[in-house]
N, C-alpha and C positions, 0 to 999 in steps of 0.2 A: 387016374388023377395024376398021378406022374407023366404019361406020355400024352397029357395035353398042356403042362406043363414047360416038357421038354420042346413039344411044339413050339410052343408060344416063342422059347428061347430061343428058336434055331430062325422065328420069323423074326424075334428084331434082329439079331444078331446080325442077320442080312439084310436089314431095313435100316443098323447105323448107318452105314454107308454113303444113302443117297440122304440123310444131311449134312452129309461134308460137300457140298451140291458150289459152295462159294469159298473161294482162297483168297487171298491178301491183297493183292492184282484187281480182284472183281469188284473189293470192297471201298479201293479209291480210288474207279473210273470214274468218270466226267460225270459219266449214263448214272452208272446207280449210285449218285448223289447228288444228283439232282432230281430223282427220282424219288431220291426217299425224304426232300425238301429241304437238301440243303445250300442256302445262296449262294452267287456266280463265285462271292468272295473270298466263300472258306473252299470254293471248291480249285480256286486260284492259287489258294494258301497252303492247299491239300498237297498238291502236284508241284510247287514252287520249292517244299519243305522235302520231299519225297527227292523232285531232286538235286539240291542239297546235300540230301543225304550219302544219293550215289555219287556223286561229283560231279554232275551233270550240265554243262554249264545252259544258262535258263536265257532266253530275253522279253524283255517286258515291250509293253506296247512304247514307253519314253526310251527309249535302246535304241532306235530304230537307226540306220547309216547315216539319213542325214544330221542326226543331231552330235554326231561325229564331227565335222568340217568342225575346223578352228575357228572361225568366225562367229558360226553358230552354238558351237559351243560354250563360247564363252558368254558369249549374250546370257546363253539360256542360262547360268551360272550365276550371273548379273542379276537378273529377272528373281532367280529361285533367293539368292543373297536377299534381295528388295522384299521379296511376300514370303515367309515362310510356310504360310497354307498349300504353297505351292505343292506338286507333289511329284518327287524326280522318281519314282522308282523305286527308292532307294531300301526300302520297308526289309524287304528280307535279303537284301544282295549284300548290307552292309552293317556286321558287325560291330566293327569298330566305330562306336556313333561318337562327336566330340558335341559337347552341349556348350562350348566355348566360340565364339567366329574366329579365325587363325586369316592370315594373309592369303594362302591358298585354297582358301573357301572362293575366293573371285574368281 
């Protein structure tokens, strides 16, 4: 009986590392999150927060190079000022959110 428990114990010890096949990087990968039923918005938010914690710059769809031209940049700011529902892509980028309007919003 002791031999059986000893053999079962050895098998359990050797089988334990097989369950540790996922790392943190694996569990936050796009494929893993997508296959486990998370939406695209959650996948993007997860990768944005991981990049933000790591200090890596992230480029949003709304932050294209063409939007940095002076005329287009000011027109976008004007339309965003008129329509507050327009998404400027700064949800995860800007933690200093001002709730009042100011002169530099335009």
